N, C-alpha and C positions, 0 to 999 in steps of 0.2 A: 224698265216693264217688265212686270210677271205675267205670266201666264200658266194656268192649269195642264198636264200631261194625262189623259185620261190612260189606267191600267188596269186590264183584268184579270181577275183572278177565280178560280173557282174553288168556293169555301169547300171546307173541307173537315166542317163543322155537324152534326147528325141534320140539323135544318136545311142542310144544302142551297144555302144563301147564294145568289150571285154577287160576290162584293165588287165593288168599282173604287179603287183607290186612287183618288187625285194625287198625283207627286208636284209638289209647287220646284219648280224650278226659273230663272232669269235669262232670258233670252241671250242669247251667245254669242258670239264674235270672233272672226278667225285668229288664229293661232301663227303669231309672226315672231321669230325668236331674235329681229333683228334689233328690238327696242332695247335701251340701256340705261331704262331705269330704274330696273330692277336684279337683284340679284342672281339672273340665269347664267348658270352654266352650260353650255355645251350639249355635255353627256351626262349631266347632272339630273335623276329622274328617281320617281317613287312609285313601287310595285305594290297596288293594291291587290290584293287577295281577299275573293267572298267564298265563304263557305256555306253551299245551299246541300240540306238533307233532302232534297226533291226536285221537280222540276219547278221551276220557279224565275221569278226576275225581280229587279231590284234599281234604283240608280242611285247614285251621288251625285253628289252635285259641287265642282268647283271653280273657284275664282280666276279667270282669266287674266290676262295683265291689266284690263280696263276695268276687274274688279267685276265684272259681270260673272254669274257663274254660268256654267252648261254641265247637262246632266250625260255624268259618265255610266251607259248601261253596263250590267252584268246579268248576263242570261245564261241559264243551266236548262239546258233541254231535254238533258235524257230525264230517262223514270227515276232513275236513283240517285246518291250524292255524288256531289261533285264540286272541286275547288275550280273558280275562275278571276284569272289574272289579268291585270292589268298594267301599263304603266302610264304615267303623265309626267310632263315636264314641270322640274319645279322653278315656275317663273318667280318665286317669291320665295323668302328666308322663312318666314313663317305664317300659315294661313290656317282659313277653319273650311273643314270641309262638311256640309249640313246632308241630313234626309231629313224631308216633310212629307207625309201624306195622311192623309184623310178618308177616314175608313164609315161609310154610313153601317149606322148602328139598326138593330131590329126595332128597335121605339123610335123610328126616322129621326136619333138625333144622328151629330157627326162626331166620332173620336180623331182626334187630332194628337197624328206620332212626329215628334219633334228630337234630333239629335243631331250634336255638334262634336266634332274634333278637330282636336288644335295640334294641328301638327308643324315640326320645325327641322328637328335633325334626322328625321327618320328617312330608310330608305324602302322600308317597307313593311306595310301594315297591314294584318290580317283580321278579317272580320267574320263573324258568323251571324248569317242571316235566318233567323228565327220566322217561317214560312207560316207557323200560325199565328202569332203575335203581329206578323208586318211589321216585324222592328230590329234592331241590330244588338245581340248579346252584349252586356258588358263590358266594356274595354280601358285600358287606364290612359287614354289619350280623349276620353268622352269629358267632355266640360259643360254636360245639360244643367249642372247646378248652378251655374253663373247665368246662363243662359235663358232659363226658366225664371227668374227673380227678375232681371231686367225686361223679361218678355210682359211679364206680369204689370209690371208697372207703367212698363206703354200701353197694355188696353187700358189700363186707368185712363191717364192722357188723354186716349184718343175717345173714351168714350165720356168722360166728363166734360158737360156742358157750362159748367159754373165757370169762375176763375182759376184755372190748372196750374197756378201759380204755390195751393195748398199743399201740390205734393211735391214741392222743392223738401222740404226737411226728408219725407219719405226717403227721396232719391240720395238727398246727401247720405242719410245712415245706412242707405245698402251700400254705397260707395264707401264708406270709411271700413266698413264692414268686413268687404273684400279685400280692399288696400292693408288693415291690418293680419289677415288671412293669411295673401300673400306673398308679401312686403321683404318678405326675412328671406324666404329659399324659393320663391317661382316669381322671378319678373316679367316671362313671358306672359302670364296670367294678369298678372300687374297692369300691364300694356293692353291688355285686353280689359278690362275692367275700366280701364280710362276711356274707352271707347263705346262702350255700352254705356258709360256716365254722360259724356258730352254729348250722343246719338240724344239720349234719352232729354237732357236738358234743354235740347235744340227743339223739342216737342213743345217744351213749357217756356219757353223764352227764345224765341229764332235768333236773337241778337245778340245775347249774350255777351259779354268782353272776355267772360273764358272761354267760350268756344271758340274765340280771334288766338287768344294767346297759346291754346293749345295746339292750332292747327301753325301758326308761325315761327311758333318756338320750341315747343316740346314733338311732336311727332315729324321724327324725322326718317330721310330714304331707306336708313339701316334699322331701323325702328318699329316699322309699324307690322297690323298683320293685316293680309288680305282677306277680307270677308266680309260677308253681306251686312254688317253690321257698320263696317268703315265704309260700304259704296252706300247706306243710309244718311250717313253723316255728311260722306262732299256731298250726294245728293240733295240735300237738304241745306245745306251750307250756302251752296251754289245758288237755288232757288229761291230764295232770302235775298241775294244780294246782287242776283243778273244784270239787274237794270241801274246799279248803284255804283259797283267797280270802276273804278278809275283806272281802265284798260291802259292809258297810256304811261302810267306809274306800274303797272301791273306785270313787273321785269325781276330779273338777278341783280339788280340796280339798288333796288328797294327791300327787296323780300329774298328769302331765302330761294335756294335752287330745289330744297324738299317743297316748298310751301306754293311753287309755280306748279311744280311736278302734278302735285295732289287738288290744285286747282284747273288745271287740264284735265286731269280725269273726270272732274266734277262736275266742267261744262259740258266736255264730249259726251257723258251720261244723260242731262239735261238737250243739250242737242237735236242727241238722237231719239226722243221718246218722240212717237208719231206725232205729239198735238203741239212741240215745237220747230218740226221740220219745215223748213221754207219758209219760217216767219222772219220778215223783214225787220219785226222790231226789237228782234236777235241777233242783227247785222253786225254789229258793233262783236260780240263774243264771239261770232263763227269768224271772223275777222284776226281778233288775239289770237283764238286756237291755231289758227295755220301759221303762228310766229314760233310757235312752240316745236321744244323738243318732240314730244310726243307724237306730233302731227308728224314734223320729219322723217322721223322714225317709222310710223305707220299712217304713210299718206293716203293708200288704196283702201284698206280698212276703214278708215274714220269718215274718208269722202263719200262712199258708199251707203254710210249711217246718214251722216249731215247733209250730203248732197247728190243722190242717187241719180243713177242717168237717168234720162227721159229715155219712157218707155217708146212710144211711136217713134222718137229721133235715130232709139238702137234697132228698130223693124227696118224702117227704111233704111239706114245705111250697109245695115246685115244684106238686105237683098238684093244690093246694087254690085254685092262684090262676084267674083268669075273667081271660081274652086276650078282645080287639074286633079286627074285621079291620076295613079300608077300609068293608063296608059294615053296620056296626054289629052284627056278625053275635058272638056269644059263642062261643069255643071254650077248652076244657082243654089241659092241655098234651100230655097223651096225643093228646089227638085232633089236634094239631097237626101232631106226628110222625107219627102213625097217616098222612094225608093228603101227606105228605112224607116218605116212607119213606128213610132214608142210615142207615150203619152209625155216621155219627158226626155230630154237631151243634156249631157254635158259636155262642153266644147273645150279642147285640150288646146290650147296653143304650146307648140313646142318648138327644137329645133335640133338636130342630130348634132350638133355642138353644145350641148345644154344637157350638161351629167345631170342636175336635181330630174328634169324632162324625162331623161331616161329611167331614173328611177322612180318616176313618179309613175310611170307606166309600168313598169316591172312590181310594184307594189300594186297598183288596179288588179292585174293579170291574177294577183294571188287571191283577192277579197273576191267575197262572193256578192256581186252588186244587182242591186233589187233590178226584177226581171221589167219592171214600167220605165227601166232606162237606159238609153243607148249613149256610147260615147263617141266622139266625133274628133278625130283628131286630125287638127289643123296644123300642117309642118309654117314653120316661117324660115325654113332656109332662105340662104341666095340663091339666084338660078344657076347659078355656078357648083352650086351643092344639090342639085336636083337628082341626079342620078346616086347619089348618095343617100339622100333621101330615100327613094325608090326602094333600095336596099334595106336601108336601117328598119325603114316600116314593115318590110317583111318579115325581116328577122325578129319585130317585137311581135308580130301578130298581131298588129293594128286593124280590125274590122271593115272600120269605114275611117277612111287615111285620105285626106288632101293634100295639096299644096297652094299656096298662096302667094302671091305675085306681091312681094312688097312697093314695088317700086312703080303700081298704077297707081293711079289719084284715088281709086275708088278704095282700095287698102289703105295708103295712107290718110284720108280722112275720115275710114274706121276707126285705125289704130288710133288715130288721133281725138275721137272722141270717147273712147272708153278707155283712155288714158295707160295706152299699156306701158308701162315704164320696164319691166321684166317678164321674164321667163321663168320656169312655167305659170302660166295663167289662167283659170279654168273659172269659165261663164255658166251659170245652170238657167234652162230656158224650158218652157214647154212645147209643145207640138204646134200653137201657133204663133210662135217665134217670141212668146210674153216675156222677158225678162222676169227671173226669179230673184238670183243671184250675180251680182257682175264681176265678185271675186271670192269665188269660193275655196273652200278649203282646200289645201292640198293631203292627196292619198295617205299622207304620213301623220297627219292630224289625228288627233283621237276622236272628234267631232265628223270627220270627212264621211264614213260609210253612216252611222245612227242620225246624220239628217240627211243622207239620202232612201235610207228605209222609212224615212220620217216625212218622204218630200210632198204628199198627200196634204201636209197641213203646214207646208211651207208659208200662207199666212201669216200663221199664228207666230213663226220665228222671231 
């Protein structure tokens, strides 16, 4: 599911127009490094540096483990030039980063800028942002030539109202051209050419057996390229077969592990789409997904998308809890938020024995959190460790800190309801206790701060 994120720039052109740049991005998901579906190494990352000549901002879209793209924001708040550098996890052996924006022109037209970068073994990428033309300067990783050609034929396919099969020859010619161009020395681009070809072929002939053969036999776990076009291919493939899959045979006894993994991603992408959530007619697909390795490694992240918690039940169970501050005084959650008014709250479930929890607290202390948000720290330490919690929460300078007795029935009911399987766990709510995100990103995740800064637009995430 895509949406537009509006970014406002003041033009430096003589006519002084106020330009609105709409950067196209995918909804994004929590990063969870437990998945073994991809070639992720714990300490393997890619540093991206964007060079600005003046005060400006831009976004690069990065594919996550589910092939959804999330926006990585680069902002220069200085009046002069500045290099802004960020790091991302290498969740994939190869991936395409993309930048897309739409700029209104003086004649009421719209100029579309689309740039793509194929990344594989690189550990550092240096990009130059042109604030006048609102694009990046030429770069050796740029693959705009192939993307433009395939985007052009995609547009023809989608706008053609007659028999789309007449475009098969043109698509085949384009495929053979790039196969010949890349075959001898650029195998990565050859694989990208395959993805583009089959995603466009699917638009012409949705059940073409060549697509099945490609996904079942040629596309492997160690040779795919994480990209927008792979997401399109898997999403379309599943959409056209969601009610015809033989789910009882859709397993590694009958198909390769790679095929099952890719179908899992496609079905997850299909079920998380707002029009498909909660639909009983897709119950078999949901049950099958819950049997997969993808689901077992990412249970919380997937469940919150395909089966989000009931908001009314969440509020009810939250209201029934009893919290204790460091002076042993009891409070309800309503009383806590009344004492600490804010439009939004991030509830941080943690414990003194949990090293990642402590890391999260320390990381948040270094971040400039938005003013419309307050963090409520909820300790799940055992009763015997209450003194330890009191000392630790003071040492960590947690401003709003409470302890929750996990032996009480109300607490057990609440923790079971939110399916608390591990900590730290972050839940994002508004001041009416409405649930915004039942499993928010960790402070170390690249999306943590940008999402909080954009919390007013949470309905469009």
